[in-house]
Backbone as ProteinMPNN parsed JSONL, in Angstrom:
{"seq_chain_A": "MSRTIKVLLAEDQSMVREALAALLSLETDIEVVAQVARGDEVLAAAREYDVDVALLDIEMPGQTGIEAAAEVHKALPALKLVILTTFGRPGYLRSAMEAGADAFLVKDAPAAQLAEAVRKVLAGERVIDPTLAAAALAGGANPLTDREREVLRAAADGSTNAELATALHLSQGTVRNYLSTAIQKLAVRNRAEAVRTAREKGWL", "coords_chain_A": {"N_chain_A": [[0.855, -1.201, 0.0], [0.585, 2.211, -0.865], [2.218, 5.06, 0.628], [0.746, 7.675, 2.671], [0.257, 10.946, 1.421], [1.471, 13.814, 2.814], [0.053, 16.935, 3.329], [0.29, 20.486, 3.336], [-1.78, 23.268, 3.798], [-2.026, 26.552, 2.768], [-3.806, 29.333, 3.1], [-5.598, 32.297, 3.292], [-8.332, 32.768, 3.517], [-10.69, 31.408, 5.47], [-12.987, 29.824, 4.86], [-12.529, 28.974, 2.238], [-10.136, 27.602, 2.614], [-10.93, 25.542, 4.375], [-12.767, 24.236, 2.752], [-11.126, 23.297, 0.675], [-9.498, 21.595, 2.162], [-11.378, 19.718, 3.016], [-12.188, 18.606, 0.575], [-9.78, 17.478, -0.347], [-9.359, 15.627, 1.651], [-11.021, 13.593, 1.004], [-9.644, 12.013, -0.665], [-7.98, 8.948, -0.67], [-5.244, 8.674, -0.413], [-4.177, 11.059, 0.42], [-3.496, 13.414, 2.967], [-4.396, 16.245, 4.769], [-2.339, 17.75, 6.836], [-1.626, 20.093, 8.053], [-2.656, 23.515, 8.437], [-2.462, 26.896, 7.519], [-2.9, 30.476, 7.775], [-1.402, 32.539, 6.96], [1.272, 33.79, 4.954], [3.816, 34.007, 6.076], [3.881, 32.007, 7.915], [4.242, 29.617, 6.781], [6.755, 28.217, 6.351], [7.609, 27.438, 8.971], [5.48, 25.748, 9.714], [5.673, 23.803, 7.731], [8.071, 22.629, 8.387], [7.526, 21.709, 11.0], [5.476, 19.816, 10.663], [6.534, 18.134, 8.802], [5.895, 18.005, 5.987], [4.946, 16.8, 2.68], [3.981, 18.078, 0.423], [3.192, 21.454, -0.27], [0.435, 23.543, -0.503], [-0.144, 26.637, -1.757], [-1.764, 29.707, -1.47], [-1.751, 32.74, -3.413], [-2.353, 35.454, -2.622], [-1.842, 36.465, 0.465], [-1.673, 37.541, 3.927], [1.288, 38.807, 5.609], [3.26, 37.316, 4.025], [3.378, 36.866, 0.484], [2.113, 34.06, -1.395], [3.994, 33.407, -3.299], [6.349, 34.579, -2.352], [6.588, 33.107, 0.009], [6.91, 30.59, -1.106], [9.432, 30.84, -2.304], [11.051, 31.137, -0.035], [10.605, 28.71, 1.324], [11.455, 26.881, -0.613], [14.161, 27.385, -0.678], [14.957, 26.699, 1.926], [13.887, 24.125, 2.319], [14.415, 22.221, -0.003], [13.459, 19.776, -1.019], [10.764, 19.696, -0.611], [7.633, 19.794, -2.198], [5.992, 22.296, -4.122], [2.911, 23.84, -4.64], [1.241, 26.323, -6.278], [-1.711, 28.08, -5.774], [-4.261, 30.0, -7.203], [-6.651, 32.68, -7.58], [-6.2, 34.48, -9.37], [-5.483, 34.595, -12.59], [-2.975, 35.548, -13.734], [-0.434, 36.099, -16.081], [2.156, 36.983, -15.333], [2.382, 36.201, -12.694], [2.665, 33.468, -12.932], [5.215, 33.169, -14.061], [6.754, 34.315, -11.992], [6.18, 32.524, -9.934], [7.308, 30.121, -10.869], [9.97, 30.875, -10.959], [10.382, 31.138, -8.267], [10.51, 28.581, -7.443], [8.289, 26.931, -7.567], [6.387, 23.947, -8.177], [4.019, 23.493, -9.348], [1.214, 25.231, -10.785], [-1.885, 26.365, -10.38], [-5.329, 27.288, -10.963], [-7.749, 28.245, -8.508], [-10.375, 27.397, -8.921], [-10.209, 24.999, -10.195], [-11.152, 21.582, -10.842], [-11.609, 19.359, -8.014], [-10.514, 16.82, -8.299], [-8.537, 17.262, -10.165], [-6.782, 18.861, -8.738], [-5.961, 17.089, -6.725], [-4.702, 15.208, -8.307], [-2.634, 16.759, -9.273], [-1.131, 17.107, -6.956], [-0.2, 14.498, -6.587], [1.298, 14.2, -8.93], [3.354, 16.18, -8.75], [4.759, 15.196, -6.619], [5.771, 12.985, -7.754], [7.675, 14.067, -9.28], [6.947, 15.548, -11.471], [6.005, 18.522, -13.337], [3.298, 20.72, -13.056], [1.135, 22.725, -14.795], [-1.474, 24.994, -15.248], [-2.989, 24.837, -18.345], [-4.177, 27.004, -19.748], [-3.184, 29.236, -18.425], [-0.492, 28.889, -18.932], [-0.361, 29.304, -21.698], [-1.164, 31.974, -21.789], [0.929, 33.171, -20.414], [3.078, 32.77, -22.126], [2.218, 34.256, -24.285], [2.126, 36.741, -23.154], [4.706, 37.607, -22.708], [7.948, 38.485, -21.249], [8.523, 39.988, -18.002], [9.088, 43.377, -18.184], [10.09, 45.092, -16.328], [12.597, 46.192, -14.023], [13.92, 44.927, -10.878], [14.168, 47.063, -9.095], [12.532, 49.033, -10.283], [10.069, 47.778, -10.018], [9.881, 47.715, -7.252], [9.703, 50.458, -6.625], [7.333, 51.116, -7.981], [5.493, 49.489, -6.61], [5.6, 50.683, -4.1], [4.57, 53.128, -4.777], [1.942, 52.678, -5.17], [0.071, 53.386, -3.248], [-0.371, 56.033, -3.596], [1.599, 57.737, -2.697], [3.743, 60.63, -2.522], [6.563, 61.744, -4.546], [8.535, 62.645, -2.827], [7.84, 61.356, -0.43], [8.132, 58.717, -1.236], [10.856, 58.682, -1.787], [11.939, 59.032, 0.769], [10.962, 56.731, 2.088], [12.145, 54.683, 0.594], [14.781, 55.215, 0.732], [16.067, 56.728, -1.272], [17.023, 59.276, -3.682], [14.889, 62.026, -4.626], [15.032, 62.551, -7.332], [15.996, 60.136, -8.358], [13.877, 58.433, -7.777], [11.935, 59.617, -9.387], [13.053, 59.084, -11.895], [12.977, 56.242, -11.988], [10.197, 55.814, -11.934], [9.426, 57.133, -14.273], [10.754, 55.622, -16.234], [9.505, 53.147, -15.883], [6.876, 53.807, -16.581], [7.24, 54.427, -19.288], [8.133, 51.925, -20.292], [5.861, 50.376, -19.909], [4.125, 51.572, -21.542], [2.163, 53.511, -20.819], [0.252, 56.319, -19.424], [0.639, 57.478, -16.926], [1.681, 57.154, -13.426], [-0.312, 55.835, -11.96], [-1.672, 54.335, -13.895], [0.45, 52.761, -14.634], [0.92, 51.228, -12.335], [-1.53, 49.851, -12.208], [-1.533, 48.425, -14.669], [0.794, 46.841, -14.41], [0.074, 45.301, -12.22], [-2.163, 43.908, -13.218], [-0.942, 42.261, -15.04], [0.498, 40.723, -13.381], [3.042, 41.493, -12.636], [3.973, 42.885, -10.471]], "CA_chain_A": [[0.0, 0.0, 0.0], [1.399, 3.419, -0.959], [2.122, 5.884, 1.829], [-0.108, 8.861, 2.592], [0.945, 12.2, 1.084], [1.157, 14.832, 3.824], [-0.136, 18.222, 2.653], [0.089, 21.741, 4.078], [-2.636, 24.224, 3.091], [-1.837, 27.947, 3.179], [-4.888, 30.115, 2.467], [-6.067, 33.203, 4.341], [-9.789, 32.723, 3.655], [-10.954, 30.152, 6.188], [-13.979, 28.999, 4.171], [-11.864, 28.355, 1.082], [-9.155, 26.653, 3.153], [-11.648, 24.376, 4.901], [-13.355, 23.523, 1.618], [-10.031, 22.574, 0.015], [-9.083, 20.513, 3.057], [-12.432, 18.698, 2.985], [-12.131, 17.928, -0.726], [-8.578, 16.651, -0.422], [-9.459, 14.53, 2.619], [-11.786, 12.514, 0.375], [-8.681, 11.168, -1.376], [-7.474, 7.965, 0.294], [-3.782, 8.733, -0.277], [-3.767, 12.432, 0.763], [-3.948, 13.896, 4.27], [-4.03, 17.626, 5.093], [-1.838, 17.653, 8.215], [-1.421, 21.431, 8.611], [-3.299, 24.631, 7.75], [-2.064, 28.218, 8.009], [-3.627, 31.564, 7.117], [-0.445, 33.595, 6.627], [2.428, 33.336, 4.197], [5.017, 33.93, 6.906], [3.776, 30.851, 8.814], [4.367, 28.405, 5.966], [8.008, 27.484, 6.564], [7.594, 26.812, 10.298], [4.513, 24.648, 9.694], [6.214, 22.755, 6.857], [9.107, 21.926, 9.174], [6.92, 21.045, 12.164], [4.654, 18.662, 10.272], [7.299, 17.327, 7.846], [4.96, 17.775, 4.881], [5.482, 16.43, 1.365], [3.529, 19.061, -0.564], [2.548, 22.648, 0.282], [-0.468, 24.253, -1.415], [-0.042, 28.026, -1.325], [-2.502, 30.778, -2.13], [-0.845, 33.863, -3.687], [-2.687, 36.632, -1.815], [-1.937, 36.188, 1.901], [-0.949, 38.503, 4.767], [2.606, 38.366, 6.066], [4.033, 37.06, 2.806], [2.576, 36.282, -0.591], [2.428, 32.651, -1.614], [5.214, 33.31, -4.102], [7.458, 34.864, -1.428], [6.689, 31.953, 0.899], [7.457, 29.49, -1.904], [10.874, 31.07, -2.462], [11.674, 30.883, 1.266], [10.528, 27.274, 1.592], [12.287, 26.183, -1.603], [15.561, 27.564, -0.27], [15.192, 25.99, 3.187], [13.476, 22.718, 2.201], [14.328, 22.022, -1.455], [12.77, 18.54, -1.398], [9.322, 19.882, -0.464], [6.988, 20.185, -3.458], [5.197, 23.507, -3.941], [1.815, 24.063, -5.59], [0.647, 27.653, -6.133], [-3.131, 28.157, -6.141], [-4.636, 31.403, -7.305], [-7.866, 33.086, -8.288], [-5.716, 35.458, -10.345], [-4.785, 33.929, -13.678], [-2.12, 36.537, -14.377], [0.765, 35.433, -16.591], [3.36, 37.348, -14.591], [2.42, 35.393, -11.482], [3.177, 32.143, -13.291], [6.68, 33.291, -14.182], [7.305, 34.551, -10.653], [6.04, 31.29, -9.162], [8.3, 29.166, -11.35], [11.282, 31.381, -10.52], [10.457, 30.93, -6.821], [10.69, 27.156, -7.188], [7.024, 26.195, -7.556], [6.308, 22.767, -9.043], [2.721, 23.507, -10.028], [0.501, 26.508, -10.734], [-3.265, 26.051, -10.755], [-6.357, 28.214, -10.501], [-8.496, 27.64, -7.4], [-11.636, 26.767, -9.31], [-9.961, 23.724, -10.887], [-11.852, 20.485, -10.156], [-10.871, 18.761, -6.901], [-9.75, 15.67, -8.797], [-7.366, 17.811, -10.85], [-5.868, 19.316, -7.695], [-5.399, 15.886, -6.108], [-3.786, 14.612, -9.286], [-1.456, 17.629, -9.312], [-0.352, 16.769, -5.757], [0.491, 13.219, -6.864], [2.267, 14.385, -10.014], [4.544, 16.914, -8.314], [5.511, 14.302, -5.744], [6.457, 12.048, -8.657], [8.72, 14.793, -9.994], [6.411, 16.25, -12.642], [5.583, 19.911, -13.174], [1.902, 20.839, -13.494], [0.755, 24.128, -15.01], [-2.761, 25.188, -15.919], [-2.655, 25.108, -19.748], [-4.621, 28.336, -20.159], [-2.221, 30.184, -17.871], [0.781, 28.702, -19.634], [-0.492, 29.97, -22.995], [-1.208, 33.419, -21.537], [2.267, 33.602, -20.01], [3.904, 32.81, -23.334], [1.749, 35.369, -25.112], [2.339, 38.007, -22.456], [6.106, 38.014, -22.711], [8.632, 38.605, -19.964], [8.348, 41.22, -17.238], [10.108, 44.327, -18.635], [10.505, 45.958, -15.215], [13.683, 45.735, -13.167], [13.503, 44.755, -9.483], [14.069, 48.388, -8.476], [11.334, 49.677, -10.835], [8.921, 47.125, -9.382], [9.858, 48.156, -5.854], [9.216, 51.835, -6.593], [5.922, 51.091, -8.384], [4.719, 48.922, -5.496], [5.536, 51.709, -3.053], [3.773, 54.252, -5.282], [0.554, 52.246, -5.361], [-0.843, 54.025, -2.285], [-0.495, 57.452, -3.905], [2.655, 58.516, -2.048], [4.457, 61.607, -3.359], [7.955, 61.378, -4.816], [9.302, 62.915, -1.611], [7.537, 60.273, 0.511], [8.752, 57.499, -1.774], [12.31, 58.825, -1.616], [12.226, 58.786, 2.187], [10.661, 55.336, 2.418], [13.035, 53.762, -0.121], [16.167, 55.691, 0.902], [16.561, 57.161, -2.579], [16.783, 60.701, -3.919], [13.644, 62.255, -5.376], [15.356, 62.434, -8.755], [16.097, 58.712, -8.687], [12.504, 57.921, -7.761], [11.283, 60.129, -10.595], [13.609, 58.362, -13.048], [12.439, 54.876, -11.997], [8.784, 55.881, -12.317], [9.363, 57.528, -15.679], [11.172, 54.473, -17.048], [8.451, 52.135, -15.79], [5.74, 54.306, -17.372], [7.611, 54.267, -20.702], [8.167, 50.492, -20.621], [4.508, 49.829, -19.902], [3.366, 52.325, -22.556], [0.992, 54.122, -20.188], [0.381, 57.781, -19.322], [1.016, 57.968, -15.598], [2.062, 56.103, -12.474], [-1.487, 55.053, -11.575], [-1.877, 53.353, -14.962], [1.59, 51.841, -14.587], [0.651, 50.298, -11.233], [-2.664, 49.003, -12.593], [-1.112, 47.515, -15.752], [1.758, 45.879, -13.866], [-0.676, 44.363, -11.361], [-3.004, 43.06, -14.069], [-0.091, 41.27, -15.689], [1.175, 39.949, -12.356], [4.46, 41.865, -12.639], [4.369, 43.532, -9.213]], "C_chain_A": [[0.891, 1.252, 0.0], [1.178, 4.3, 0.268], [1.238, 7.105, 1.591], [0.729, 10.103, 2.32], [0.506, 13.259, 2.088], [1.177, 16.226, 3.183], [-0.315, 19.361, 3.658], [-0.744, 22.676, 3.208], [-2.401, 25.625, 3.64], [-2.811, 28.82, 2.396], [-5.501, 30.994, 3.548], [-7.584, 33.217, 4.511], [-10.2, 31.372, 4.242], [-11.955, 29.245, 5.471], [-13.368, 28.263, 2.989], [-10.903, 27.273, 1.562], [-9.842, 25.377, 3.633], [-12.278, 23.553, 3.789], [-12.298, 22.694, 0.883], [-9.594, 21.38, 0.854], [-10.098, 19.364, 3.017], [-12.391, 17.896, 1.692], [-10.933, 16.998, -0.81], [-8.649, 15.457, 0.528], [-10.273, 13.352, 2.078], [-10.864, 11.552, -0.382], [-8.012, 10.23, -0.364], [-5.971, 8.08, 0.533], [-3.258, 10.121, 0.094], [-4.336, 12.818, 2.127], [-3.465, 15.333, 4.475], [-3.63, 17.64, 6.57], [-1.633, 19.021, 8.867], [-2.128, 22.47, 7.764], [-2.809, 25.933, 8.371], [-2.791, 29.282, 7.194], [-2.708, 32.694, 6.675], [0.751, 33.005, 5.873], [3.673, 33.155, 5.044], [4.95, 32.815, 7.955], [4.049, 29.533, 8.087], [5.61, 27.585, 6.315], [8.01, 26.756, 7.902], [6.653, 25.611, 10.323], [5.022, 23.484, 8.846], [7.263, 21.932, 7.598], [8.474, 21.094, 10.293], [6.196, 19.767, 11.781], [5.316, 17.778, 9.217], [6.453, 16.971, 6.616], [5.684, 17.427, 3.577], [5.192, 17.5, 0.322], [2.874, 20.234, 0.166], [1.703, 23.3, -0.806], [-0.573, 25.69, -0.932], [-0.913, 28.953, -2.16], [-1.523, 31.926, -2.396], [-1.101, 35.02, -2.734], [-2.885, 36.253, -0.354], [-1.234, 37.291, 2.686], [0.401, 37.929, 5.2], [3.585, 38.187, 4.926], [3.064, 36.586, 1.734], [2.956, 34.811, -0.713], [3.716, 32.478, -2.392], [6.444, 33.588, -3.238], [7.687, 33.69, -0.479], [7.306, 30.767, 0.166], [8.972, 29.617, -2.046], [11.613, 30.739, -1.168], [11.717, 29.385, 1.567], [11.44, 26.493, 0.651], [13.766, 26.255, -1.227], [15.886, 26.722, 0.961], [14.922, 24.483, 3.088], [13.309, 22.347, 0.732], [13.588, 20.764, -1.899], [11.25, 18.673, -1.335], [8.726, 20.395, -1.78], [6.004, 21.333, -3.206], [4.164, 23.684, -5.049], [1.212, 25.432, -5.302], [-0.798, 27.602, -6.625], [-3.536, 29.622, -6.189], [-5.994, 31.603, -7.961], [-7.463, 34.033, -9.408], [-4.893, 34.769, -11.428], [-3.884, 34.888, -14.447], [-0.808, 35.906, -14.81], [2.035, 35.758, -15.821], [3.514, 36.555, -13.31], [3.009, 34.016, -11.777], [4.694, 32.173, -13.39], [7.331, 33.453, -12.808], [7.273, 33.276, -9.815], [7.097, 30.266, -9.579], [9.714, 29.574, -10.916], [11.482, 31.155, -9.022], [10.624, 29.465, -6.449], [9.418, 26.34, -7.142], [7.061, 25.04, -8.552], [4.997, 22.723, -9.815], [2.059, 24.864, -9.826], [-0.903, 26.259, -11.271], [-4.221, 27.135, -10.267], [-7.236, 27.481, -9.487], [-9.768, 26.933, -7.828], [-11.436, 25.514, -10.158], [-10.703, 22.618, -10.142], [-10.973, 19.845, -9.078], [-10.0, 17.595, -7.367], [-8.462, 16.127, -9.483], [-6.318, 18.266, -9.838], [-5.184, 18.117, -7.032], [-4.382, 15.231, -7.034], [-2.5, 15.43, -9.387], [-0.538, 17.341, -8.126], [0.452, 15.491, -6.008], [1.593, 13.402, -7.91], [3.528, 15.116, -9.56], [5.404, 16.052, -7.399], [6.296, 13.28, -6.574], [7.523, 12.751, -9.513], [8.256, 15.535, -11.232], [6.102, 17.703, -12.304], [4.185, 20.053, -13.772], [1.536, 22.315, -13.603], [-0.574, 24.176, -15.745], [-2.494, 25.598, -17.365], [-3.058, 26.493, -20.247], [-3.646, 29.405, -19.673], [-0.883, 30.092, -18.584], [0.756, 29.431, -20.982], [-0.476, 31.487, -22.823], [0.167, 33.955, -21.171], [3.186, 33.714, -21.214], [3.523, 34.002, -24.206], [2.09, 36.713, -24.481], [3.762, 38.499, -22.457], [6.668, 38.17, -21.309], [8.336, 39.953, -19.302], [9.45, 42.211, -17.639], [10.707, 45.167, -17.503], [11.668, 45.343, -14.437], [13.15, 45.585, -11.741], [13.273, 46.11, -8.814], [12.828, 49.13, -8.976], [10.069, 49.085, -10.216], [8.774, 47.589, -7.94], [9.267, 49.565, -5.741], [7.728, 51.891, -6.973], [5.032, 50.538, -7.264], [4.519, 49.965, -4.402], [4.638, 52.871, -3.466], [2.286, 53.932, -5.372], [-0.426, 52.932, -4.42], [-0.964, 55.531, -2.503], [0.547, 58.336, -3.246], [3.313, 59.487, -3.028], [5.88, 61.114, -3.595], [8.818, 61.577, -3.563], [9.088, 61.803, -0.579], [8.17, 58.958, 0.066], [10.257, 57.519, -1.547], [12.713, 58.516, -0.178], [12.06, 57.312, 2.535], [11.672, 54.365, 1.815], [14.509, 54.136, -0.016], [16.827, 56.017, -0.44], [16.38, 58.67, -2.682], [15.484, 60.847, -4.706], [13.874, 62.109, -6.877], [15.422, 60.985, -9.202], [14.717, 58.068, -8.737], [11.777, 58.332, -9.035], [11.76, 59.372, -11.828], [13.057, 56.937, -13.142], [10.986, 54.86, -12.449], [8.631, 56.202, -13.796], [9.71, 56.36, -16.6], [10.093, 53.394, -17.057], [7.245, 52.526, -16.636], [6.013, 54.131, -18.871], [7.564, 52.799, -21.115], [6.767, 49.892, -20.746], [3.583, 50.543, -20.882], [2.059, 52.876, -21.999], [1.265, 55.605, -19.954], [0.877, 58.269, -17.967], [1.284, 56.803, -14.654], [0.891, 55.224, -12.063], [-1.775, 53.97, -12.609], [-0.761, 52.316, -14.962], [1.367, 50.783, -13.512], [-0.446, 49.319, -11.636], [-2.257, 47.973, -13.651], [-0.174, 46.437, -15.224], [1.057, 44.854, -12.984], [-1.513, 43.39, -12.193], [-2.199, 41.944, -14.725], [0.668, 40.408, -14.677], [2.657, 40.268, -12.25], [4.903, 42.58, -11.366], [4.437, 42.5, -8.097]], "O_chain_A": [[1.841, 1.337, 0.778], [0.104, 4.293, 0.87], [1.015, 7.512, 0.451], [1.788, 10.29, 2.92], [-0.68, 13.566, 2.2], [2.17, 16.639, 2.583], [-0.98, 19.212, 4.684], [-0.453, 22.858, 2.026], [-2.557, 25.86, 4.838], [-2.66, 29.02, 1.19], [-5.883, 30.496, 4.607], [-8.075, 33.64, 5.558], [-10.072, 30.333, 3.594], [-11.79, 28.025, 5.472], [-13.647, 27.086, 2.761], [-10.851, 26.177, 1.005], [-9.393, 24.27, 3.336], [-12.322, 22.325, 3.865], [-12.539, 21.543, 0.517], [-9.351, 20.293, 0.33], [-9.724, 18.192, 2.987], [-12.537, 16.674, 1.699], [-11.047, 15.867, -1.283], [-8.074, 14.403, 0.252], [-10.222, 12.251, 2.625], [-11.249, 10.426, -0.697], [-7.534, 10.678, 0.678], [-5.474, 7.634, 1.567], [-2.048, 10.35, 0.09], [-5.51, 12.58, 2.409], [-2.271, 15.61, 4.37], [-4.487, 17.554, 7.449], [-1.483, 19.111, 10.086], [-2.202, 22.347, 6.542], [-2.747, 26.062, 9.594], [-3.238, 29.03, 6.075], [-3.157, 33.681, 6.093], [1.174, 31.877, 6.126], [4.49, 32.273, 4.783], [5.849, 32.687, 8.786], [4.083, 28.468, 8.704], [5.511, 26.381, 6.549], [8.374, 25.582, 7.966], [6.989, 24.571, 10.889], [4.826, 22.321, 9.198], [7.334, 20.711, 7.457], [8.835, 19.937, 10.507], [6.286, 18.757, 12.48], [4.73, 16.786, 8.783], [6.314, 15.803, 6.255], [6.867, 17.721, 3.403], [6.02, 17.796, -0.539], [2.099, 20.037, 1.102], [2.195, 23.577, -1.9], [-1.04, 25.939, 0.18], [-0.819, 28.984, -3.387], [-0.546, 32.067, -1.661], [-0.17, 35.519, -2.102], [-3.954, 35.779, 0.032], [-0.301, 37.913, 2.176], [0.619, 36.719, 5.158], [4.625, 38.844, 4.881], [2.042, 35.974, 2.044], [3.987, 34.377, -0.2], [4.451, 31.515, -2.175], [7.465, 32.913, -3.374], [8.827, 33.321, -0.196], [8.118, 30.032, 0.728], [9.703, 28.634, -1.925], [12.681, 30.128, -1.201], [12.739, 28.86, 2.01], [12.117, 25.554, 1.07], [14.52, 25.304, -1.434], [16.949, 26.107, 1.038], [15.629, 23.673, 3.688], [12.183, 22.176, 0.264], [13.133, 20.69, -3.041], [10.527, 17.872, -1.928], [9.26, 21.319, -2.393], [5.28, 21.34, -2.21], [4.494, 23.678, -6.234], [0.725, 25.674, -4.198], [-1.077, 27.146, -7.735], [-3.182, 30.395, -5.299], [-6.427, 30.801, -8.789], [-8.266, 34.354, -10.284], [-3.74, 34.404, -11.201], [-4.011, 35.027, -15.664], [-0.138, 35.252, -14.011], [2.903, 34.898, -15.672], [4.631, 36.264, -12.88], [3.76, 33.468, -10.971], [5.374, 31.295, -12.859], [8.333, 32.806, -12.504], [8.216, 32.981, -9.08], [7.708, 29.619, -8.728], [10.538, 28.732, -10.557], [12.612, 30.999, -8.558], [10.851, 29.137, -5.285], [9.442, 25.182, -6.726], [7.673, 25.131, -9.616], [4.875, 22.009, -10.81], [2.307, 25.554, -8.836], [-1.09, 25.979, -12.455], [-3.95, 27.815, -9.277], [-7.445, 26.272, -9.583], [-10.198, 25.979, -7.18], [-12.382, 25.021, -10.771], [-10.868, 22.707, -8.926], [-9.75, 19.796, -9.211], [-8.884, 17.412, -6.881], [-7.429, 15.463, -9.392], [-5.119, 18.083, -10.048], [-3.974, 18.132, -6.807], [-3.334, 14.76, -6.592], [-1.414, 14.877, -9.563], [0.684, 17.33, -8.27], [1.636, 15.417, -5.68], [2.679, 12.834, -7.79], [4.638, 14.732, -9.929], [6.63, 16.163, -7.401], [7.339, 12.782, -6.151], [8.179, 12.13, -10.349], [9.072, 16.092, -11.966], [5.958, 18.067, -11.137], [3.922, 19.561, -14.869], [1.617, 23.06, -12.626], [-0.771, 23.481, -16.741], [-1.833, 26.61, -17.597], [-2.363, 27.086, -21.072], [-3.321, 30.348, -20.395], [-0.221, 31.105, -18.812], [1.725, 30.089, -21.36], [0.145, 32.201, -23.609], [0.532, 35.061, -21.568], [3.982, 34.649, -21.309], [4.381, 34.666, -24.786], [2.315, 37.7, -25.182], [4.01, 39.684, -22.232], [5.959, 38.008, -20.316], [7.952, 40.919, -19.961], [10.631, 41.916, -17.453], [11.703, 45.864, -17.696], [11.716, 44.132, -14.222], [12.057, 46.058, -11.432], [12.314, 46.289, -8.064], [12.142, 49.784, -8.19], [9.115, 49.807, -9.926], [7.662, 47.828, -7.468], [8.437, 49.831, -4.872], [6.957, 52.628, -6.359], [3.949, 51.063, -7.009], [3.427, 50.114, -3.852], [4.021, 53.52, -2.622], [1.469, 54.818, -5.622], [-1.61, 53.054, -4.734], [-1.582, 56.23, -1.7], [0.401, 59.558, -3.234], [3.424, 59.197, -4.219], [6.346, 60.187, -2.933], [9.712, 60.78, -3.279], [10.037, 61.36, 0.068], [8.677, 58.189, 0.883], [10.857, 56.513, -1.167], [13.704, 57.826, 0.064], [12.914, 56.719, 3.195], [12.02, 53.357, 2.429], [15.375, 53.476, -0.59], [17.969, 55.641, -0.705], [15.673, 59.274, -1.875], [15.037, 59.909, -5.366], [13.015, 61.606, -7.601], [14.961, 60.641, -10.29], [14.425, 57.262, -9.621], [11.1, 57.527, -9.676], [10.961, 59.053, -12.709], [12.709, 56.472, -14.228], [10.582, 54.01, -13.243], [7.801, 55.61, -14.485], [9.048, 56.137, -17.615], [9.8, 52.8, -18.095], [6.661, 51.689, -17.324], [5.126, 53.736, -19.628], [7.018, 52.465, -22.167], [6.522, 49.018, -21.577], [2.418, 50.178, -21.037], [0.997, 52.737, -22.605], [2.357, 56.097, -20.24], [1.467, 59.345, -17.868], [1.139, 55.636, -15.018], [1.054, 54.025, -11.841], [-2.083, 52.831, -12.258], [-0.991, 51.142, -15.252], [1.593, 49.595, -13.74], [-0.317, 48.112, -11.435], [-2.596, 46.795, -13.541], [-0.326, 45.26, -15.551], [1.408, 43.674, -12.999], [-1.561, 42.195, -11.902], [-2.697, 40.839, -14.938], [1.388, 39.482, -15.053], [3.447, 39.425, -11.825], [6.092, 42.853, -11.198], [4.753, 42.842, -6.958]]}, "name": "protein", "num_of_chains": 1, "seq": "MSRTIKVLLAEDQSMVREALAALLSLETDIEVVAQVARGDEVLAAAREYDVDVALLDIEMPGQTGIEAAAEVHKALPALKLVILTTFGRPGYLRSAMEAGADAFLVKDAPAAQLAEAVRKVLAGERVIDPTLAAAALAGGANPLTDREREVLRAAADGSTNAELATALHLSQGTVRNYLSTAIQKLAVRNRAEAVRTAREKGWL"}
């Protein structure tokens, strides 16, 4: 008899998390042994419960699922990582793969598909939602540098250049240059459009 696959669920919405846990518990070879609601709790729980596969939502407090995946992949490279998202943004797929994710699926995928993905990643396969894969290829690579992304993320709340400069320990001129370059690369008119476009594509 094959051994039970131990799964960690990281999802900040309790109803969604409990529903996923209930669906996966119907599988005879899968057991959800740990659940967390924050990205920054994933690594500790993965270590404590010695899990085989971690299912991570992208949008979580503390850390995003992608940030948590990168941290876990570095600390526990043998642990398999499945990113689950309601946001089918191509940039997220690239970021997830770069962070060490083994699978990338949308949350509304059938339960059987999710269970099969858990088994496949444990067997060494990579599983990617085909629609997202096609969108990622069509969308191209993220044109923004790490610094441009950092400045755009900080600008999302409407902060002035002076406030951004203080927060990021940069000069106002440097902040202005990063924003200007990002706006040009994204072919938009202003920083608000730049933030919106970058978010829609999953580049922030």
